[in-house]
N, C-alpha and C positions, 0 to 999 in steps of 0.2 A: 842292413836288413836282418831281422830276427828269423832264423830258420829252426825247425824242430824235427826230430825223428824219435819214434818210440817203438820199443820191441820187447818181447818176453826176455827174461833173464837167460832162460835155457830152452832150446827146442830139440827134442829127441824123437826120432821115428825109426822103427825097425820091426822085424818079425817077432811076435810074441813079447813085445816090449812091456806089456802090462805085468809080466812076471818080475819086472824091475821097479814097479811102482813103490814097493816098500823101501827101497834104497833111497828114493827121493824124499819120502815121508820122513825117514830117519834123520835126514839133515836138519829137520825142523823140530823133531821130538818123537815121542812114541805113539801119540794118538792123533788121528785125523778125522775130521767130520767128513763123511762121504755123502754127497748129494748126487742122486742118480735117478735116471728113468728106470722104473721097475723092470721094463722089458730088457733094457740094456744090462741092468744089474744081473738078471738071470742068465744072460748070454755069457757073461765073463765071470760067473761066480767061482768056478774052479781056479781060475787064474788069480783072483783076488785072495782066495783062501791060501793058495800056494805062496804068494808074495808076503802075506802077513806072517806066515809060519817061518819063511826063510829069513826075514829081516827083523823079526820080533817086534812088529808094530801092530796097532789095533785100529781098524776102521770102524768108527762109530756111526750108526745109521739111525734114522727115525722115519716116521710116517707123516711128518709135517709137510714135506714137499709132495704135492699130488699132481704136478704137471704145470703149475703156473708160477711165474716169477712176480710176486706182489709184495708190497711193503709189509703186509701182515705176515706172510710166510717168511720173509727175510728176517724180520725182528724176532720171530719165534725161534728160528734156526740159530740166530746169533746168541740168544739166551741159552739155547740147548747146548751149543758149542762151548760156551763159557762154563756152564754147569758141569760139563764133562771134561773140562780142561784140555780141549783139543788144541794142538800146536799149529795146525794148518787146516786148510779146507781143500777137498777134492771135488771137482765137478766132472761127472762121468755121464756120457750119453749125448743127447742132441742139444739144440740151442737153448731151450728153457732151463734145463739142468745146469748148463754152462753159465748162463746169465745169472741164475739164482746163486750159484757158487761165487761169482764175482761180487755180487751185492753183499753176500754174507761175509766174505773175506774183507771187502772194503779197502783193498790196497795192501792187506797183510798177506803172509805166505799162502799161495794158491797154486794148486796143480790141476791143470785141465787135461782131461782124457776123452777126446771126442771118439765116438764109436761110428760116426759117419763123416765123410768129407764133403758135406753138402753146402757149407758156407765157410767164410774166412773169419768168423767171429772168435774162434779159440785164442787167437794171439792178441786180441785188442784189449784196451784198458777201458772199454765202455760196455754198457749193457742196456737192455730195454726193460722197463718196468711196466706191468699191467695191473689193473685193479683186480680184486677178487672175482669180479664179474667178467673178466677176460677182455676188458676194454683197455686200449692204450693209455698209459699213465704219464710216463716221462722217460727221458734218457738219463743214465747215470754215468759219471766219469770218475775214475779213481786215480790215485797218485802214481800208480805204476801198473804195467801190464802183468799178466800172470808170471809167477816165479818159474814154473816149468810147464811146457806143453809137451805131453807124452802121447805119441801116436803108435798104436799097435796095428801094423799093416794087415795082419791076418784078420782082425776084427773088421777093418774097413773093406777088405776084399770079400768078405762073406755077407756084407750088407747088399741090398738090392742096388743094381748099377744106376738106377734112376737118381739115387742120392749123389753119386759121384758126378753124373752128368749135370745135375743141378748145380753142384759146386763149380763145375767148369763154366756154367752160365754166369755165375756170380763173378768168377775170376776173369771172364771175358771182358767185362767192363773196365777192369782195373787200369789197363794201359790207356784207354781212350779218355777216361775220366781224369787220370793223373796228367795226361797231355793237356787237357782243357785247363786244368788248374795252373799248369806252368805258363800257358799262353795268356791266361787272365791275371796271373800273379795274385792268386787267391790264398787266403788263410786256410790252414788245415787243422784238424782236431788234435794232432800230435802235441801242440803247444799248450793244451788245456791242463791245468793242475786240477786236483780234486776240488769239486765245488765251484769251479769257474763258471762264469755266465757268458756263454757264447754271444748272447744278444748284445752285451756291452763290449765285446771284443777284448775281454780280459786275457792278457798274456797268451794270445794266439801266436802262431808263427807260420812262415811260408814253408812249402815243401822243399826238401833237400834234393841234390843231384842223385844221391843214393836211392831215395824213394822212387824217383823217376826211372832210374836204371832197373830197379827191381820190378817195377810195373811193366816195363818193356819186355824183360825176360819172362815174365808171367805169360804174356801173350805169345811169345815165341815158343814156349814150352807147350802151350795148348795146341798150337798148330802142328808141332812136330810129333807129339805123343798122345794127344787126347783120344783119338780113335783107338789106338793100341791099348791104352789104359782101360777104356770101356770094355774092350774084348776080354781083357784079363779079368775084370770084375764080373763080367757075364759068366766066366768060367770059375769064379771064386778062387783065383790064384794070384800070388804076388809075383810080378815081373818088374824088370827095370822101368818099363813105361808106367806101370801103376805107381811105383815109388816116386817117380818124377812128378806125376800129376797130383798125387796126394800132397806132396810138398808145395806144388804150385797152387792148388786150391786153398790150402790152409796157411802156409807161411808166406809165400810170395804175394799172394793176393791180400792177405791180412796186413802185411807191412806196407804194401803198395796203396791200399785204400786208406789206411789210417794216417800214414805219413805223406801220401801223395795227393789225397783228397778225392771227394766224390763230385759228380757233376750231374748232367742231364739224365743219364741212364738210371741211376738210383732214384732220382726225383720222379721220373716218369713211372718207375716201378711203384713208388708210393702213391702216385695218383691212380694207377690202374687197380690197386687193391681196393679202391672205393667201389669197384664193380664186383658184386657178389659172385657172379658166375666165373669170374677170373680168379678171385681170391680162393674160391672153393676148389677149383680144379688144379691150381698150380703151386709149385714150391717157389720160394724166394728167388733162387737163381734162374729158374725158367722164365719168370717175368722180367728179371734184370737183363736176360739175353735179348728179349724183344726190345727192352728199353735201350739197349746198346745200339740196335739197328735204328731206332728212332733218333738217338743222338747223332748218329752218322748222317742221317737225312737232314737233321736240323742244322748241322754245321757244313752241309754240302760236301761231304767227304768224297774223294775221288772214287769213281766207279769201280776201279780195280780193288780198292780197299773194302768197299761195301760188299762186293761179291766174294771177296776172300772170307769175310765174316759169315756171309750167307752160306757159303760152301761148308765152312766148319760146322755151323749150327745144323745143317742138313745131314752131315756125315755122322754126327753123334746123337741126333734126335732132339735137339733143342727147338723150342717154338720159334717160328719166323713170322707169324701173322696172328690175327685175332681168332681165326678158325682154330688154330692150335691151342691158343690160350683158353678157349671155351669148349674144349673137348675133354670129356671125362676120361682120365687116364686108366681107370679100372675097366670101364665098359666100352670105351671107344665111341660113346654117344656124343654127337655134336649138339651142344645145347643151343647154340645159335652162331651166326657168322659175323654179325656186326654189332656195334654199339648204337644206341639212339643218339640223336643230336644233344639231348639233355644230358646223357651220360658223358659224352665228349666234353661238355662244359664243366661237369663236376670233376672229371679226371684232370682237366687242364687247370681248374681253380686250385685243386689240391696240389698239383705239381708246382704251381707258382706261388705258394704262400711265402711270406717274406723270409723265413729262415731255411727254406729248402735249398738243396745243393744245385738246383737248376741255375741259380744266380752265380755259380762259379764258372759258367760258360764265358768265353772271352768276348761276348756281345750281349746286349740286353735281350731277354726272352719274354715274349708275351704269351698269354693264353691262346690266342689265335695261332701263333707259331707252333705251339705244342700240338694243337688239334691237327694242323696241317701236316706236321711231321709224323704223327701216329697214323693218319689216313694214308699218307704216301708210303710209309714203311710197311703198312699192312698190305697194300696193293702189290708192292715190289716183292715182298716175302711170299704172298699167296701165289703170284704168277711164277715165281722161281720154283716153288715146291710142287704146285698142283697144275701149272700151266695156265695161260691166259684164256679166259672164257668170253672175251669180247667178240662182237659180231665180225669185226674185220679179220679176226684170226681163224674164223670157221667158214 
């Protein structure tokens, strides 16, 4: 059996670690193309200036990247990097800047510096491309993961705690999806070389015992330290719990999802993004958290496990029902409580398209099963958080 595992060459996290960015750039050359969110760039400007001066390197920037990862932007930045003789690429900020930097580097020397711990994307060898009109275009895979993932804990701690909580929602699914892949003996993306076609099954591989173990540790860390880490982030301080959860959100979840595989939780996330009111209100990890509850219902998980996950979500403020997913996080306004039957069908159809990870579950999944799981998970989650409102309980 062919198995595969993929990971960054180096992962480093610590307090004020951006002050050492120049050291890592210098291992590749003197110039680096810096792709960054303008807001994030302004936040860490002094640290970037200090590390350039200390290590004698130069960060080359441009205004080509304006917040979208598209083929047009990637091509222009590659030409800009070549013209400026950049030895490596740096992606600094959130998901779009990171994905753009991966596409520009295309498997060549790359340093990822996330400024939030909201997803597990920083460690992966894949990226999502969009059109210039902000529509989904394609997934891109590269011959290797980033050369360096560099985490400045002080920057993470000073970001709004909602980002950290969303990252925990994304990480929450890692163990359960990896477990499903083990049980179904499914292929994972770790075996894909650059340009491979997943549809043809080219050089895929099965998950390793290592990936499964990392995914399980990811879940254990969330339960033991998730709430404490949120409190630390609320106070904008670095504590051992915050350190543990940042590593969990980014490294453990990143290695666990890519080498352990995705399943129903992320597929249901993808389906739910078809509902505008959900997509507009929620971050990726917040929807994935509810998708995890749906997966547990779908596979008839033991009640003890289901309520363990519900308790965790409730403790740190992750969504547990459609009411939560369609509540404006800024105003607290509840847009609506339910989906229409037509919306359920659209969500289920998108969840079950041929290439979706729902088919990594250890049993065949139909659109009707997805609808049933979402409705049941919604009812269970709503009753858990808000109390049952049926006539027999009043």
